[in-house]
SEMINU-117838 format. One record per residue (C-alpha): residue number from 1; residue in three letters; x, y, z. Coordinates in pm, whole numbers, m for minus. Each point is the difference from the previous one (the first is absolute). Layout:
N
+-----+-----+--------+--------+--------+
!   i !  aa !     px !     py !     pz !
+-----+-----+--------+--------+--------+
! NUM ! ala !      X !      Y !      Z !
...
+-----+-----+--------+--------+--------+
***
This chain:
496
+-----+-----+--------+--------+--------+
!   i !  aa !     px !     py !     pz !
+-----+-----+--------+--------+--------+
!   1 ! unk ! m13730 ! m11830 !   9619 !
!   2 ! unk !    345 !   m104 !     69 !
!   3 ! unk !    236 !      4 !   m322 !
!   4 ! unk !    285 !   m246 !    m21 !
!   5 ! unk !    291 !    245 !   m143 !
!   6 ! unk !    328 !    m79 !   m157 !
!   7 ! unk !    331 !    m19 !    215 !
!   8 ! unk !    292 !    168 !   m162 !
!   9 ! unk !    319 !     94 !    157 !
!  10 ! unk !   m104 !    m97 !    360 !
!  11 ! unk !   m343 !    176 !      0 !
!  12 ! unk !   m348 !    m24 !   m135 !
!  13 ! unk !    m63 !    197 !   m311 !
!  14 ! unk !   m342 !    147 !   m117 !
!  15 ! unk !     29 !    142 !   m336 !
!  16 ! unk !   m280 !    251 !    m86 !
!  17 ! unk !   m264 !   m109 !   m225 !
!  18 ! unk !     86 !   m376 !     30 !
!  19 ! unk !   m227 !   m247 !   m109 !
!  20 ! unk !   m163 !   m206 !    265 !
!  21 ! unk !   m126 !   m363 !     m8 !
!  22 ! unk !   m226 !   m187 !    251 !
!  23 ! unk !    139 !   m258 !    234 !
!  24 ! unk !   m279 !   m231 !    100 !
!  25 ! unk !    m23 !   m241 !    313 !
!  26 ! unk !    m94 !   m310 !   m192 !
!  27 ! unk !   m176 !   m157 !    297 !
!  28 ! unk !   m238 !    282 !     18 !
!  29 ! unk !    m16 !    138 !   m350 !
!  30 ! unk !     70 !    350 !    139 !
!  31 ! unk !    246 !    253 !   m111 !
!  32 ! unk !    239 !     39 !    290 !
!  33 ! unk !    259 !    243 !   m133 !
!  34 ! unk !    139 !    165 !   m326 !
!  35 ! unk !    333 !    m46 !   m163 !
!  36 ! unk !    185 !    274 !   m213 !
!  37 ! unk !     96 !   m122 !   m330 !
!  38 ! unk !    336 !    107 !   m120 !
!  39 ! unk !     57 !    158 !   m335 !
!  40 ! unk !    347 !     22 !   m180 !
!  41 ! unk !    103 !    311 !    186 !
!  42 ! unk !    m49 !   m204 !    340 !
!  43 ! unk !    191 !   m289 !   m107 !
!  44 ! unk !    269 !    233 !   m135 !
!  45 ! unk !     30 !    166 !    359 !
!  46 ! unk !     25 !   m328 !    166 !
!  47 ! unk !    260 !   m123 !   m255 !
!  48 ! unk !    196 !    323 !     55 !
!  49 ! unk !      4 !    m59 !    378 !
!  50 ! unk !    124 !   m366 !    m40 !
!  51 ! unk !    278 !    119 !   m237 !
!  52 ! unk !    100 !    286 !    234 !
!  53 ! unk !     16 !   m240 !    293 !
!  54 ! unk !    185 !   m290 !   m173 !
!  55 ! unk !    367 !    119 !      8 !
!  56 ! unk !    m27 !     34 !    364 !
!  57 ! unk !   m168 !   m339 !     81 !
!  58 ! unk !    233 !   m175 !   m249 !
!  59 ! unk !    292 !    120 !    191 !
!  60 ! unk !   m153 !    m66 !    346 !
!  61 ! unk !    189 !   m281 !    173 !
!  62 ! unk !   m137 !   m340 !     m8 !
!  63 ! unk !     22 !      6 !    372 !
!  64 ! unk !   m240 !    323 !     26 !
!  65 ! unk !   m239 !   m166 !   m273 !
!  66 ! unk !    m25 !   m300 !    211 !
!  67 ! unk !    m86 !    217 !    324 !
!  68 ! unk !   m293 !    158 !   m189 !
!  69 ! unk !   m131 !   m351 !   m128 !
!  70 ! unk !     34 !   m132 !    355 !
!  71 ! unk !   m196 !    289 !    128 !
!  72 ! unk !   m272 !    m30 !   m264 !
!  73 ! unk !    m25 !   m379 !     92 !
!  74 ! unk !    m57 !     74 !    362 !
!  75 ! unk !   m238 !    253 !    m70 !
!  76 ! unk !   m206 !   m195 !   m240 !
!  77 ! unk !      9 !   m300 !    222 !
!  78 ! unk !   m133 !    206 !    298 !
!  79 ! unk !   m273 !    165 !   m195 !
!  80 ! unk !   m118 !   m263 !   m279 !
!  81 ! unk !   m353 !     m8 !    147 !
!  82 ! unk !    m55 !    367 !    m90 !
!  83 ! unk !    110 !   m105 !   m375 !
!  84 ! unk !   m196 !   m303 !      4 !
!  85 ! unk !   m314 !    183 !    100 !
!  86 ! unk !     60 !    247 !   m293 !
!  87 ! unk !     23 !   m303 !   m234 !
!  88 ! unk !   m312 !   m133 !    114 !
!  89 ! unk !   m200 !    326 !    m38 !
!  90 ! unk !    106 !     78 !   m347 !
!  91 ! unk !     62 !   m353 !   m148 !
!  92 ! unk !   m240 !   m199 !    173 !
!  93 ! unk !    196 !   m307 !     92 !
!  94 ! unk !    m61 !   m128 !    359 !
!  95 ! unk !    224 !    141 !    283 !
!  96 ! unk !    173 !   m319 !     56 !
!  97 ! unk !     90 !    m23 !   m392 !
!  98 ! unk !    113 !    363 !     15 !
!  99 ! unk !    252 !    m83 !    299 !
! 100 ! unk !    130 !   m281 !   m201 !
! 101 ! unk !     65 !    229 !   m283 !
! 102 ! unk !    187 !    230 !    224 !
! 103 ! unk !    195 !   m277 !    158 !
! 104 ! unk !    132 !   m127 !   m349 !
! 105 ! unk !     84 !    345 !    m81 !
! 106 ! unk !    204 !     35 !    312 !
! 107 ! unk !    208 !   m279 !    m96 !
! 108 ! unk !    132 !    164 !   m288 !
! 109 ! unk !     66 !    293 !    207 !
! 110 ! unk !    213 !   m226 !    225 !
! 111 ! unk !    166 !   m132 !   m295 !
! 112 ! unk !    105 !    334 !   m110 !
! 113 ! unk !    147 !     53 !    326 !
! 114 ! unk !    268 !   m245 !   m120 !
! 115 ! unk !     94 !    249 !   m278 !
! 116 ! unk !    378 !     m2 !     86 !
! 117 ! unk !     43 !   m368 !    m49 !
! 118 ! unk !   m226 !     m7 !   m311 !
! 119 ! unk !    182 !    275 !   m174 !
! 120 ! unk !    356 !   m123 !     65 !
! 121 ! unk !    206 !    m16 !   m317 !
! 122 ! unk !    318 !   m206 !    m68 !
! 123 ! unk !    377 !     42 !     m6 !
! 124 ! unk !    262 !   m205 !   m181 !
! 125 ! unk !    358 !     83 !     97 !
! 126 ! unk !    274 !    m37 !   m257 !
! 127 ! unk !   m249 !   m104 !   m274 !
! 128 ! unk !    297 !     95 !   m225 !
! 129 ! unk !    330 !     72 !    101 !
! 130 ! unk !    m33 !    279 !    259 !
! 131 ! unk !   m351 !     74 !   m140 !
! 132 ! unk !   m307 !    m23 !    232 !
! 133 ! unk !   m357 !     m2 !    m79 !
! 134 ! unk !   m302 !     68 !    189 !
! 135 ! unk !   m357 !     37 !    m56 !
! 136 ! unk !   m277 !    223 !    168 !
! 137 ! unk !   m371 !     39 !    m17 !
! 138 ! unk !   m140 !    360 !    m26 !
! 139 ! unk !   m334 !    150 !      4 !
! 140 ! unk !   m197 !    106 !   m313 !
! 141 ! unk !   m144 !    332 !    109 !
! 142 ! unk !   m380 !     65 !     12 !
! 143 ! unk !   m212 !   m286 !    m32 !
! 144 ! unk !   m401 !    m55 !    m17 !
! 145 ! unk !   m222 !   m254 !    152 !
! 146 ! unk !   m342 !    m30 !   m157 !
! 147 ! unk !   m203 !   m219 !    233 !
! 148 ! unk !   m343 !   m186 !    m15 !
! 149 ! unk !   m321 !     32 !    231 !
! 150 ! unk !     12 !   m343 !    116 !
! 151 ! unk !    301 !     43 !    233 !
! 152 ! unk !     54 !    367 !     75 !
! 153 ! unk !    249 !    m49 !    244 !
! 154 ! unk !    180 !   m322 !    m62 !
! 155 ! unk !     96 !     35 !   m378 !
! 156 ! unk !    127 !    361 !     38 !
! 157 ! unk !    224 !   m132 !    271 !
! 158 ! unk !    114 !   m277 !   m213 !
! 159 ! unk !    177 !    262 !   m201 !
! 160 ! unk !     71 !    335 !    177 !
! 161 ! unk !    149 !   m185 !    296 !
! 162 ! unk !    278 !   m149 !   m231 !
! 163 ! unk !     17 !    303 !   m211 !
! 164 ! unk !     73 !    243 !    280 !
! 165 ! unk !    243 !   m232 !    176 !
! 166 ! unk !    191 !    m30 !   m325 !
! 167 ! unk !     38 !    387 !     12 !
! 168 ! unk !   m267 !    113 !   m267 !
! 169 ! unk !   m259 !    252 !     48 !
! 170 ! unk !   m387 !   m113 !    m58 !
! 171 ! unk !   m309 !    120 !   m154 !
! 172 ! unk !   m301 !   m216 !     94 !
! 173 ! unk !   m322 !     18 !   m205 !
! 174 ! unk !   m252 !   m224 !    210 !
! 175 ! unk !   m338 !   m108 !   m131 !
! 176 ! unk !   m252 !    303 !     23 !
! 177 ! unk !   m273 !   m261 !    132 !
! 178 ! unk !    190 !    m26 !    330 !
! 179 ! unk !    258 !    275 !     51 !
! 180 ! unk !      8 !     42 !    379 !
! 181 ! unk !    257 !   m257 !     57 !
! 182 ! unk !    265 !    150 !   m200 !
! 183 ! unk !    m29 !    349 !    165 !
! 184 ! unk !     11 !   m188 !    331 !
! 185 ! unk !    326 !   m162 !   m102 !
! 186 ! unk !    152 !    300 !    m96 !
! 187 ! unk !    m57 !    188 !    297 !
! 188 ! unk !    169 !   m291 !    188 !
! 189 ! unk !    297 !     25 !   m208 !
! 190 ! unk !     41 !    373 !    113 !
! 191 ! unk !    m35 !   m113 !    360 !
! 192 ! unk !    254 !   m260 !    m43 !
! 193 ! unk !    260 !    269 !    m99 !
! 194 ! unk !      4 !    m45 !   m412 !
! 195 ! unk !     87 !    337 !   m137 !
! 196 ! unk !   m252 !    195 !   m195 !
! 197 ! unk !    m38 !    m91 !   m380 !
! 198 ! unk !    111 !   m344 !     38 !
! 199 ! unk !   m345 !   m142 !      3 !
! 200 ! unk !   m277 !    189 !   m179 !
! 201 ! unk !   m363 !   m114 !    m69 !
! 202 ! unk !   m231 !    124 !   m296 !
! 203 ! unk !   m338 !   m117 !    m30 !
! 204 ! unk !   m174 !     m6 !   m354 !
! 205 ! unk !    m87 !   m203 !   m289 !
! 206 ! unk !    119 !    m49 !   m356 !
! 207 ! unk !    137 !    355 !    m29 !
! 208 ! unk !    214 !    m41 !    279 !
! 209 ! unk !    113 !   m340 !    m93 !
! 210 ! unk !     81 !    112 !   m369 !
! 211 ! unk !    203 !    301 !    158 !
! 212 ! unk !    213 !   m254 !    214 !
! 213 ! unk !     60 !   m237 !   m301 !
! 214 ! unk !    124 !    284 !   m242 !
! 215 ! unk !    204 !    216 !    261 !
! 216 ! unk !    349 !    m22 !    m75 !
! 217 ! unk !    114 !     47 !    359 !
! 218 ! unk !   m163 !   m334 !    111 !
! 219 ! unk !    244 !   m283 !    m43 !
! 220 ! unk !   m232 !   m293 !     78 !
! 221 ! unk !   m361 !   m101 !     57 !
! 222 ! unk !   m137 !   m279 !    210 !
! 223 ! unk !   m369 !    m85 !    m76 !
! 224 ! unk !   m250 !   m248 !    112 !
! 225 ! unk !   m342 !    m35 !   m171 !
! 226 ! unk !   m195 !   m157 !   m262 !
! 227 ! unk !    176 !   m155 !   m305 !
! 228 ! unk !   m109 !    239 !   m261 !
! 229 ! unk !    111 !    301 !    211 !
! 230 ! unk !    327 !   m175 !     85 !
! 231 ! unk !     72 !    m54 !   m364 !
! 232 ! unk !    m70 !    358 !    m65 !
! 233 ! unk !    222 !    131 !    307 !
! 234 ! unk !    281 !   m221 !   m120 !
! 235 ! unk !    m21 !    101 !   m372 !
! 236 ! unk !    m26 !    361 !     71 !
! 237 ! unk !    246 !     16 !    283 !
! 238 ! unk !    259 !   m186 !   m189 !
! 239 ! unk !    m48 !    210 !   m303 !
! 240 ! unk !     94 !    299 !    189 !
! 241 ! unk !    330 !   m188 !    123 !
! 242 ! unk !   m112 !    m98 !    344 !
! 243 ! unk !     43 !   m319 !    198 !
! 244 ! unk !   m331 !   m150 !     37 !
! 245 ! unk !   m147 !   m287 !    189 !
! 246 ! unk !   m371 !    m51 !    m50 !
! 247 ! unk !   m183 !   m277 !    178 !
! 248 ! unk !   m310 !    m99 !   m174 !
! 249 ! unk !   m317 !   m197 !     46 !
! 250 ! unk !    m59 !   m372 !    103 !
! 251 ! unk !   m210 !   m299 !    m55 !
! 252 ! unk !    146 !   m232 !    295 !
! 253 ! unk !    m81 !   m362 !    m33 !
! 254 ! unk !      8 !   m242 !    307 !
! 255 ! unk !     47 !   m360 !    m85 !
! 256 ! unk !   m144 !   m279 !    240 !
! 257 ! unk !    122 !   m351 !    m58 !
! 258 ! unk !   m194 !   m310 !    112 !
! 259 ! unk !    246 !    m73 !    292 !
! 260 ! unk !    m46 !    341 !    148 !
! 261 ! unk !   m162 !     86 !    329 !
! 262 ! unk !   m329 !    122 !   m123 !
! 263 ! unk !    m80 !    180 !    315 !
! 264 ! unk !    315 !    206 !    m22 !
! 265 ! unk !    m64 !     52 !   m349 !
! 266 ! unk !   m357 !    134 !     61 !
! 267 ! unk !    118 !    224 !    275 !
! 268 ! unk !    299 !    142 !   m219 !
! 269 ! unk !   m224 !     43 !   m309 !
! 270 ! unk !   m269 !    225 !    213 !
! 271 ! unk !    289 !    184 !    157 !
! 272 ! unk !    163 !     86 !   m316 !
! 273 ! unk !   m309 !     34 !   m207 !
! 274 ! unk !   m200 !    237 !    201 !
! 275 ! unk !    251 !    178 !    233 !
! 276 ! unk !    m23 !    384 !    m69 !
! 277 ! unk !   m313 !    m72 !   m230 !
! 278 ! unk !    241 !   m150 !   m238 !
! 279 ! unk !    160 !    326 !    m66 !
! 280 ! unk !    353 !   m143 !      3 !
! 281 ! unk !    223 !    m59 !   m290 !
! 282 ! unk !    123 !   m330 !    184 !
! 283 ! unk !   m372 !   m125 !     61 !
! 284 ! unk !    m76 !   m327 !   m111 !
! 285 ! unk !   m278 !     36 !   m261 !
! 286 ! unk !     22 !   m357 !   m169 !
! 287 ! unk !      1 !   m325 !    192 !
! 288 ! unk !    100 !   m305 !   m218 !
! 289 ! unk !   m149 !   m322 !    173 !
! 290 ! unk !    193 !   m290 !   m168 !
! 291 ! unk !   m151 !   m353 !    m28 !
! 292 ! unk !   m286 !    m86 !    225 !
! 293 ! unk !     62 !    289 !    260 !
! 294 ! unk !   m249 !    248 !   m168 !
! 295 ! unk !   m340 !    m87 !    172 !
! 296 ! unk !    127 !    m41 !    354 !
! 297 ! unk !    229 !    301 !    m11 !
! 298 ! unk !   m270 !    223 !   m154 !
! 299 ! unk !   m247 !    m96 !    271 !
! 300 ! unk !    260 !     62 !    279 !
! 301 ! unk !     81 !    340 !   m152 !
! 302 ! unk !   m363 !    100 !     m8 !
! 303 ! unk !    m86 !   m118 !    349 !
! 304 ! unk !    287 !    240 !    112 !
! 305 ! unk !    m95 !    284 !   m236 !
! 306 ! unk !   m361 !     22 !    140 !
! 307 ! unk !    134 !     60 !    342 !
! 308 ! unk !    184 !    310 !    m76 !
! 309 ! unk !   m121 !    331 !    123 !
! 310 ! unk !    m24 !    311 !   m244 !
! 311 ! unk !      4 !    355 !    122 !
! 312 ! unk !    176 !    301 !    126 !
! 313 ! unk !    360 !    m87 !     67 !
! 314 ! unk !    m26 !    158 !    343 !
! 315 ! unk !   m252 !   m216 !    130 !
! 316 ! unk !    202 !   m321 !     24 !
! 317 ! unk !   m123 !   m157 !   m347 !
! 318 ! unk !    179 !   m241 !   m205 !
! 319 ! unk !    m36 !    189 !   m334 !
! 320 ! unk !    m75 !    368 !    m77 !
! 321 ! unk !   m133 !    186 !   m311 !
! 322 ! unk !    162 !     46 !   m329 !
! 323 ! unk !    173 !    337 !    m57 !
! 324 ! unk !   m238 !    184 !   m202 !
! 325 ! unk !   m369 !    m25 !   m119 !
! 326 ! unk !    128 !    m38 !   m361 !
! 327 ! unk !    234 !   m288 !     63 !
! 328 ! unk !   m284 !   m173 !    216 !
! 329 ! unk !   m217 !     13 !   m321 !
! 330 ! unk !    280 !   m114 !   m204 !
! 331 ! unk !     65 !   m306 !    198 !
! 332 ! unk !   m376 !    m71 !     22 !
! 333 ! unk !    m15 !      0 !   m354 !
! 334 ! unk !    284 !   m263 !    m41 !
! 335 ! unk !   m239 !   m219 !    228 !
! 336 ! unk !   m296 !     67 !   m229 !
! 337 ! unk !    245 !   m106 !   m304 !
! 338 ! unk !    126 !   m319 !    160 !
! 339 ! unk !   m358 !   m120 !     89 !
! 340 ! unk !   m114 !     82 !   m358 !
! 341 ! unk !    310 !   m197 !   m145 !
! 342 ! unk !   m119 !   m303 !    187 !
! 343 ! unk !    223 !    m19 !    305 !
! 344 ! unk !   m168 !   m135 !    310 !
! 345 ! unk !    m71 !    276 !    267 !
! 346 ! unk !     75 !   m181 !    339 !
! 347 ! unk !     m1 !    301 !    218 !
! 348 ! unk !   m161 !    348 !   m138 !
! 349 ! unk !    137 !    311 !    148 !
! 350 ! unk !   m222 !    214 !   m194 !
! 351 ! unk !   m263 !     22 !    281 !
! 352 ! unk !    195 !     45 !    334 !
! 353 ! unk !   m121 !    139 !    319 !
! 354 ! unk !    292 !    206 !    117 !
! 355 ! unk !     61 !    119 !    353 !
! 356 ! unk !     45 !    381 !    m63 !
! 357 ! unk !   m171 !    325 !     m4 !
! 358 ! unk !   m105 !    179 !   m318 !
! 359 ! unk !     35 !   m148 !   m355 !
! 360 ! unk !    347 !   m146 !    m24 !
! 361 ! unk !    174 !   m168 !   m292 !
! 362 ! unk !    m75 !   m353 !    107 !
! 363 ! unk !     12 !   m321 !   m180 !
! 364 ! unk !     10 !   m336 !    182 !
! 365 ! unk !    251 !   m282 !    m69 !
! 366 ! unk !   m108 !   m186 !   m329 !
! 367 ! unk !    108 !   m359 !    m94 !
! 368 ! unk !    m25 !   m138 !   m339 !
! 369 ! unk !     44 !   m362 !   m100 !
! 370 ! unk !     46 !   m175 !   m359 !
! 371 ! unk !    179 !    312 !   m133 !
! 372 ! unk !    161 !    m32 !   m352 !
! 373 ! unk !    293 !    198 !   m121 !
! 374 ! unk !   m212 !    210 !   m263 !
! 375 ! unk !   m219 !    149 !    264 !
! 376 ! unk !     73 !    361 !     76 !
! 377 ! unk !      6 !    m86 !    374 !
! 378 ! unk !    309 !   m208 !    m71 !
! 379 ! unk !    174 !    225 !   m276 !
! 380 ! unk !    m44 !    314 !    180 !
! 381 ! unk !    146 !    141 !    313 !
! 382 ! unk !   m323 !     79 !    206 !
! 383 ! unk !    171 !    150 !    290 !
! 384 ! unk !   m294 !   m100 !    237 !
! 385 ! unk !   m118 !   m276 !    234 !
! 386 ! unk !    m67 !   m243 !   m296 !
! 387 ! unk !    159 !   m350 !     21 !
! 388 ! unk !    m32 !   m231 !   m306 !
! 389 ! unk !     68 !   m371 !      5 !
! 390 ! unk !    111 !   m169 !   m301 !
! 391 ! unk !     24 !   m381 !    m27 !
! 392 ! unk !    316 !   m181 !   m132 !
! 393 ! unk !     58 !   m372 !    m43 !
! 394 ! unk !    375 !     m9 !     61 !
! 395 ! unk !    291 !    195 !    143 !
! 396 ! unk !    133 !     59 !   m363 !
! 397 ! unk !   m335 !    152 !   m104 !
! 398 ! unk !    m17 !    229 !    305 !
! 399 ! unk !    381 !    115 !    m58 !
! 400 ! unk !    m94 !     50 !   m381 !
! 401 ! unk !   m286 !    233 !    110 !
! 402 ! unk !    216 !    206 !    236 !
! 403 ! unk !    275 !     29 !   m269 !
! 404 ! unk !   m233 !    102 !   m271 !
! 405 ! unk !   m126 !    291 !    196 !
! 406 ! unk !    140 !    350 !   m122 !
! 407 ! unk !     62 !     98 !    362 !
! 408 ! unk !    261 !   m143 !    230 !
! 409 ! unk !    m30 !    178 !    343 !
! 410 ! unk !    m44 !   m264 !    249 !
! 411 ! unk !    m97 !   m368 !     26 !
! 412 ! unk !    m59 !   m277 !    267 !
! 413 ! unk !     m9 !   m378 !      8 !
! 414 ! unk !   m154 !   m191 !    292 !
! 415 ! unk !    134 !   m348 !     17 !
! 416 ! unk !    182 !   m235 !    258 !
! 417 ! unk !    195 !   m143 !   m303 !
! 418 ! unk !    363 !    161 !     41 !
! 419 ! unk !     87 !   m122 !   m345 !
! 420 ! unk !   m311 !    171 !   m164 !
! 421 ! unk !     78 !    293 !    203 !
! 422 ! unk !    337 !     24 !   m132 !
! 423 ! unk !   m106 !    m70 !   m357 !
! 424 ! unk !   m256 !    290 !     10 !
! 425 ! unk !    264 !    239 !    138 !
! 426 ! unk !    240 !    m80 !   m264 !
! 427 ! unk !   m239 !     m4 !   m296 !
! 428 ! unk !   m268 !    272 !     75 !
! 429 ! unk !     56 !    328 !   m180 !
! 430 ! unk !    m89 !    228 !    271 !
! 431 ! unk !    218 !    267 !    202 !
! 432 ! unk !   m119 !    m90 !    336 !
! 433 ! unk !   m101 !   m372 !    127 !
! 434 ! unk !   m164 !   m136 !    306 !
! 435 ! unk !     18 !   m363 !    114 !
! 436 ! unk !   m284 !    m42 !    233 !
! 437 ! unk !      9 !    383 !     35 !
! 438 ! unk !   m283 !    177 !   m182 !
! 439 ! unk !    144 !    351 !     m9 !
! 440 ! unk !    365 !    m36 !    m58 !
! 441 ! unk !    117 !    364 !     49 !
! 442 ! unk !    387 !    m24 !     64 !
! 443 ! unk !    159 !    128 !    331 !
! 444 ! unk !    159 !    342 !    m33 !
! 445 ! unk !    364 !   m143 !    m55 !
! 446 ! unk !   m122 !   m165 !   m326 !
! 447 ! unk !   m178 !    179 !   m270 !
! 448 ! unk !   m375 !     44 !   m123 !
! 449 ! unk !    m78 !    m52 !   m370 !
! 450 ! unk !   m161 !   m195 !   m255 !
! 451 ! unk !     62 !   m129 !   m353 !
! 452 ! unk !   m172 !     59 !   m332 !
! 453 ! unk !   m258 !    289 !    m12 !
! 454 ! unk !     43 !     17 !    365 !
! 455 ! unk !    322 !    208 !    m10 !
! 456 ! unk !    144 !    222 !   m247 !
! 457 ! unk !    361 !     62 !     52 !
! 458 ! unk !    266 !   m226 !    138 !
! 459 ! unk !     14 !     73 !    365 !
! 460 ! unk !   m235 !    m86 !    281 !
! 461 ! unk !    m82 !    186 !    295 !
! 462 ! unk !    191 !     31 !    333 !
! 463 ! unk !    276 !   m239 !    116 !
! 464 ! unk !    336 !      2 !   m172 !
! 465 ! unk !   m168 !     83 !   m336 !
! 466 ! unk !   m160 !    302 !    130 !
! 467 ! unk !    347 !    135 !    118 !
! 468 ! unk !    124 !    m79 !   m333 !
! 469 ! unk !   m277 !    185 !   m187 !
! 470 ! unk !     40 !    314 !    211 !
! 471 ! unk !    390 !     15 !    m38 !
! 472 ! unk !    229 !     m6 !   m304 !
! 473 ! unk !    333 !   m167 !     12 !
! 474 ! unk !    353 !    159 !    m51 !
! 475 ! unk !    336 !   m174 !    m35 !
! 476 ! unk !    317 !    207 !     87 !
! 477 ! unk !    342 !   m131 !   m114 !
! 478 ! unk !    273 !    166 !    201 !
! 479 ! unk !    394 !     m7 !    m48 !
! 480 ! unk !    182 !    253 !    211 !
! 481 ! unk !    304 !    177 !   m161 !
! 482 ! unk !    292 !   m260 !    m67 !
! 483 ! unk !    299 !     99 !   m241 !
! 484 ! unk !     35 !   m351 !   m134 !
! 485 ! unk !   m362 !     58 !   m181 !
! 486 ! unk !    133 !    290 !   m196 !
! 487 ! unk !     39 !     33 !   m381 !
! 488 ! unk !   m226 !    m19 !   m311 !
! 489 ! unk !   m201 !   m295 !    m86 !
! 490 ! unk !   m310 !     28 !   m228 !
! 491 ! unk !    m83 !   m366 !     15 !
! 492 ! unk !   m326 !   m121 !    174 !
! 493 ! unk !     66 !    m51 !    386 !
! 494 ! unk !     96 !   m337 !    100 !
! 495 ! unk !    m11 !   m139 !    342 !
! 496 ! unk !    311 !   m169 !    130 !
+-----+-----+--------+--------+--------+
***
């Protein structure tokens, strides 16, 4: 059986006596490969390679770095179908969704091609008499990316594209559930001309993560995952003196006002609630129906939900399986709990006929109505195809519901009232807001990140904030020799 190995210093590495873990095709339930799990020694080897490669890459001109990035962009764009197929085979999302993931990651690679502009410093001539000041942004050194299973290509590209463009070297620790995309991306970097050691991949679990968080030579860590693990990564990483941006979980609300186009809102709710089987941190999991919209809106969503085809993502279906059997059972348990708590099961996905061979980890799209805030299907991040409808009497009640939630990743409002939309944009306590847009993932030239328990750290991903995270500022004050400035003066310097 094929074994997914680590990628260190420009080559695959197969340590002796490595632990192996099965990788399963979630559409068939069959083991498709195994992945080598790194111990501390393997992580140390990768960090040593990144540390050794850093001085040369740091001193590589911006022009040369940009040439490598453009080459990477062209290769990725030409072969994106290969990467999408790997994602579908290991994660389970349908092929069209996997292609969308690659496309959104590619946008950040394209942004990174503009690194010379985004890394520009400033210059002030004659700030004081015959004294000039300029600022520069310099890379940190070896940095690490710990990425989640649900976007095995896009999320790593959010971080490593910017980190490499800024002159850093990278250790990527992808999810062990779907490791193939990371190795494919690594080989593509070599083909694009990236020097060995600048980009490394180690596969593993908590042992590998803890080694990364504690390693003194890793200067920064970028993470995406659940809120409890994001908090752990942030606290342990910062305790060892690292910069950390740890993006956590979500419970994204979509507010629908009475004046909204209910057909548009229903389409959006289905697309954002059930895409990728709900395994997105930007999925809509709560729909807040305001005023008298509830009955009609629920009926429209249910009508659309029942038309969705569930099955193998390579068969042209609308929604694929969940990533593992254990996760499938966990999500099904939440549906049981919601029904037991008194929520109305409008569409039940527990019994689904999937278009697939074997015993995949399928769960159909599920719609609840009359959900209340104390129910576990409301309070917890389910990370599955479960959409909960909550009723609210007014805009103010809906806004209070969103703002009281401990998560603040993404939200949306559907309305034709510009005043209400502007008020919501201003008052909602969430990092990413959509106005008649259900999944408001920002373009690459902005930055991605939530508020509250959805982000630990003060820097969002990619965009200008990404370049700030992966560099540090230096201010240089210059005065060339001038006899008129001679003599002793122990007073604090004053500008004149």
